[in-house]
C-alpha positions in Angstrom: 10.8 2.4 4.4 12.0 5.8 5.7 9.2 8.3 5.8 9.6 12.1 5.1 9.3 14.5 8.0 5.9 16.3 8.3 5.8 20.0 9.0 2.7 21.8 10.3 2.5 25.6 10.5 0.1 26.9 13.1 -0.9 30.4 14.3 -4.2 31.3 16.1 -6.7 28.6 15.2 -6.7 25.9 17.8 -9.8 24.2 16.6 -8.5 23.9 13.1 -5.1 22.5 14.3 -6.8 19.8 16.4 -8.8 18.6 13.4 -5.8 18.6 11.2 -3.6 16.8 13.8 -6.3 14.2 14.4 -6.7 13.5 10.7 -2.9 13.0 10.3 -2.9 10.5 13.1 -5.3 8.3 11.1 -2.6 7.8 8.4 -0.9 4.5 9.3 2.5 6.0 8.4 2.2 8.7 11.2 3.7 6.5 13.9 6.9 6.1 11.9 7.1 9.8 10.9 8.8 12.7 12.6 6.5 15.7 13.1 7.7 19.3 13.3 5.3 22.0 14.4 6.1 25.7 13.9 4.0 28.1 16.0 4.1 31.8 14.9 4.0 34.6 17.5 1.1 37.0 18.0 0.9 40.2 15.9 -0.3 42.1 18.9 -1.4 41.8 22.6 -5.0 41.5 21.4 -4.2 38.3 19.5 -2.0 36.7 22.2 -4.8 34.6 23.8 -5.6 32.8 20.6 -2.0 32.1 19.9 -1.7 30.7 23.5 -4.7 28.5 22.9 -2.9 26.9 20.0 0.3 26.5 21.9 -1.6 24.8 24.7 -3.2 22.4 22.2 0.2 21.7 20.7 1.9 21.1 24.1 -0.7 18.5 24.9 0.4 16.3 22.1 4.1 16.7 22.5 4.6 13.5 24.4 2.0 11.5 22.5 2.9 8.3 20.7 1.0 9.3 17.6 4.2 10.1 15.7 7.8 8.9 15.9 8.8 12.2 17.4 7.3 15.7 17.9 9.4 18.8 17.7 7.8 22.1 18.6 9.3 25.5 17.7 7.6 28.6 19.1 8.5 32.0 17.6 8.6 34.8 20.2 7.6 37.3 17.5 5.2 37.3 14.6 7.0 36.3 11.4 4.0 36.0 9.2 3.1 32.9 7.2 5.5 33.4 4.4 8.6 33.9 6.5 7.5 31.1 8.8 7.2 28.6 5.9 10.4 29.7 4.2 12.5 29.4 7.4 10.7 26.3 8.8 10.8 24.3 5.6 14.5 25.3 4.9 15.5 24.1 8.4 13.8 20.7 8.1 14.5 20.0 4.5 18.2 20.8 4.8 18.5 18.1 7.5 16.3 15.4 5.9 16.5 16.1 2.2 12.7 16.2 1.8 9.6 17.3 3.6 5.8 17.1 3.6 4.2 20.4 4.5 0.7 20.9 6.0 -0.9 24.2 7.0 -3.2 24.4 10.0 -6.4 24.2 8.0 -5.6 21.2 5.8 -7.6 18.1 6.9 -6.2 15.1 5.1 -7.3 11.6 4.0 -6.0 8.5 5.8 -4.2 7.8 2.5 -2.4 11.2 2.4 0.9 10.2 3.9 1.1 7.0 1.8 0.6 9.0 -1.4 3.0 11.7 -0.5 5.8 9.4 0.6 5.4 7.1 -2.4 5.4 10.1 -4.8 8.5 11.5 -3.1 10.3 8.2 -3.7 9.0 7.6 -7.2 9.7 11.1 -8.6 12.9 12.0 -6.8 15.1 11.0 -9.7 12.9 12.7 -12.2 14.4 16.2 -12.4 11.4 17.5 -14.3 9.3 17.2 -11.2 9.6 20.1 -8.8 7.0 19.3 -6.1 4.1 17.0 -5.2 0.6 18.3 -4.5 -1.7 16.8 -1.9 -4.7 18.9 -2.9 -6.6 18.8 -6.2 -9.8 20.8 -6.8 -12.9 19.0 -8.0 -12.2 19.4 -11.7 -13.4 17.1 -14.5 -10.4 15.7 -16.3 -10.8 14.7 -20.0 -13.0 11.6 -20.4 -10.1 9.6 -21.9 -7.6 10.5 -19.3 -7.1 7.3 -17.3 -4.1 8.1 -15.0 -4.2 8.4 -11.3 -1.9 11.5 -11.4 -1.4 14.5 -13.7 1.1 17.3 -14.1 0.6 21.1 -13.9 2.8 24.2 -13.9 0.9 25.5 -10.9 2.4 24.5 -7.6 0.2 23.7 -4.6 0.3 25.4 -1.2 -2.4 23.3 0.5 -0.5 20.1 1.5 2.6 19.6 -0.6 6.0 18.1 -0.6 9.4 18.6 -2.3 13.1 17.8 -2.1 16.0 19.9 -0.9 17.6 20.2 -4.3 14.3 21.7 -5.7 13.8 24.0 -2.7 17.3 25.4 -2.4 18.1 28.3 -4.7 14.7 29.8 -4.7 14.9 33.6 -5.4 12.9 34.7 -2.4 14.0 38.3 -2.8 12.9 38.2 -6.5 16.1 39.7 -7.6 15.7 38.0 -11.0 12.2 39.2 -11.6 13.5 40.8 -14.8 13.6 37.4 -16.4 9.8 37.4 -16.5 9.6 40.9 -17.9 11.9 39.8 -20.8 10.1 36.6 -21.5 6.4 36.4 -22.5 6.8 32.6 -22.6 7.7 32.5 -18.9 4.6 34.6 -18.0 2.3 32.4 -20.1 3.7 29.3 -18.4 3.3 30.9 -15.0 -0.3 31.9 -15.8 -1.1 28.7 -17.6 -3.1 27.4 -14.6 -4.6 30.7 -13.5 -4.0 34.3 -14.5 -3.7 35.4 -10.9 -0.1 34.1 -10.6 1.9 36.8 -12.4 -0.1 39.7 -10.8 0.5 38.2 -7.3 4.2 37.8 -8.1 4.4 41.4 -9.3 2.7 42.7 -6.2 5.2 40.8 -4.1 8.0 42.8 -5.7 6.3 46.0 -4.7 5.9 45.0 -1.1 2.1 44.5 -1.5 2.1 40.7 -1.0 3.4 38.1 1.4 3.2 34.8 -0.4 5.9 32.2 -0.2 4.0 29.9 -2.6 3.9 32.3 -5.6 7.6 32.8 -5.3 8.3 29.0 -5.1 5.9 28.5 -8.0 7.8 31.1 -10.0 11.1 29.4 -9.2 9.7 26.1 -10.6 8.3 27.7 -13.7 11.7 29.5 -14.4 13.4 26.1 -14.2 10.7 24.4 -16.2 9.7 22.1 -13.3 6.2 20.7 -13.0 4.1 19.6 -10.0 2.5 16.2 -9.8 -1.2 16.2 -8.7 -3.3 13.3 -7.6 -6.4 12.7 -9.7 -8.5 13.1 -6.5 -7.6 15.2 -3.5 -6.0 13.9 -0.3 -6.8 17.2 1.5 -9.9 19.1 2.3 -9.3 22.7 3.3 -11.3 23.7 6.3 -10.1 27.3 6.5 -12.2 29.0 3.9 -14.2 30.6 6.7 -12.4 34.0 6.9 -10.4 32.8 9.8 -7.1 32.7 7.9 -4.8 35.1 6.2 -5.8 34.1 2.6 -9.3 32.6 3.3 -12.6 33.8 2.1 -16.0 32.3 2.8 -17.0 32.5 -0.9 -14.2 30.1 -1.7 -15.9 27.3 0.1 -17.8 26.0 -2.9 -15.0 26.6 -5.4 -12.4 24.8 -3.3 -14.4 22.0 -1.8 -13.5 18.4 -2.4 -14.9 14.9 -1.7 -12.2 13.1 0.4 -14.1 9.8 -0.1 -12.8 9.8 -3.7 -9.1 9.7 -2.6 -7.5 6.6 -4.1 -5.9 4.3 -1.5 -3.2 2.9 -3.8 -2.8 5.1 -6.8 -0.7 4.0 -9.7 2.2 6.4 -10.1 3.7 7.0 -13.5 5.7 9.4 -15.5 3.6 12.4 -16.5 3.9 15.3 -18.9 2.0 18.5 -19.3 -1.4 17.8 -20.9 -2.7 21.1 -22.4 -6.3 20.0 -22.0 -5.8 19.7 -18.3 -3.9 23.1 -18.2 -7.0 24.8 -19.7 -9.3 23.1 -17.1 -7.0 24.2 -14.2 -6.8 27.7 -15.6 -10.6 28.0 -15.9 -11.0 26.7 -12.3 -8.6 29.3 -10.9 -9.9 32.2 -13.0 -12.9 34.4 -12.5 -14.6 34.8 -15.9 -13.7 36.4 -19.2 -13.9 40.0 -18.0 -11.4 39.3 -15.2 -9.1 37.5 -17.7 -9.1 40.5 -20.1 -8.4 43.0 -17.3 -5.5 40.9 -16.0 -4.1 40.4 -19.5 -4.1 44.2 -20.1 -2.7 44.9 -16.7 0.1 42.3 -17.3 1.0 43.8 -20.6 1.2 47.3 -19.2 3.4 46.1 -16.3 5.8 44.4 -18.7 6.0 47.5 -21.0 6.6 49.7 -17.9 9.3 47.5 -16.5 11.1 47.1 -19.8 11.3 50.8 -20.2 12.9 51.3 -16.8 
């Protein structure tokens, strides 16, 4: 079996990277997988020491036999996470046709690479599937739901995988944002697993955001593509300690998972959108009724304003 290349994006958290790397090596597929590490440059002289700590830790594993090969790319300037992910994934996926992506705070289960590779193989020919998620929050699925995987419109940025034909053609510049303003159906689909999605996408168009994931997620939604999630997570995020760009300590409880529940050999099957699960996901990624009402009103006002332009 040919395994997909693995990409890790690192910046200034050496301790997190070491934990993430060590966890990946516990996957039996690691030794037959190519690993690509993209190290972003420091934002300022004040942050250079931490970046150098990471690069020192990365250099120490370059010649290890933990992976089939290790390729390291160090940026001389600070690109930011979004630009780093977009350029790094594009480079690798154009060469290999698929990729598994891990950020520097994603500590995975020993069964992670098995699930991701098997899912990439199983769903490649299903053009309804846009990506594979490695992280699933601890949500309670319906009692009579007996599958090991489920589908959602929300894409995942904490360990994920996709194919070149799904990645290529993403509107990174959001030139076609007008499609959302014209279609309430698209907005509802985008927000079906959390009302934060449209607002984040809109802020991106105004230069007030730097998220590759919300743009990729919007691309999937526009093309009516869904993401396959494992019933139980293969990744535990260790970065909700205010050490990362999008991490907050209060997210620790909301985003925690129990990796011991990860299924060693899940049964993959064709999945469709289950509206019951969509509502469960939406509730998890929302912050109460008042917040939902405020976002609904804000979204409506934005759409009206943009349509009148």
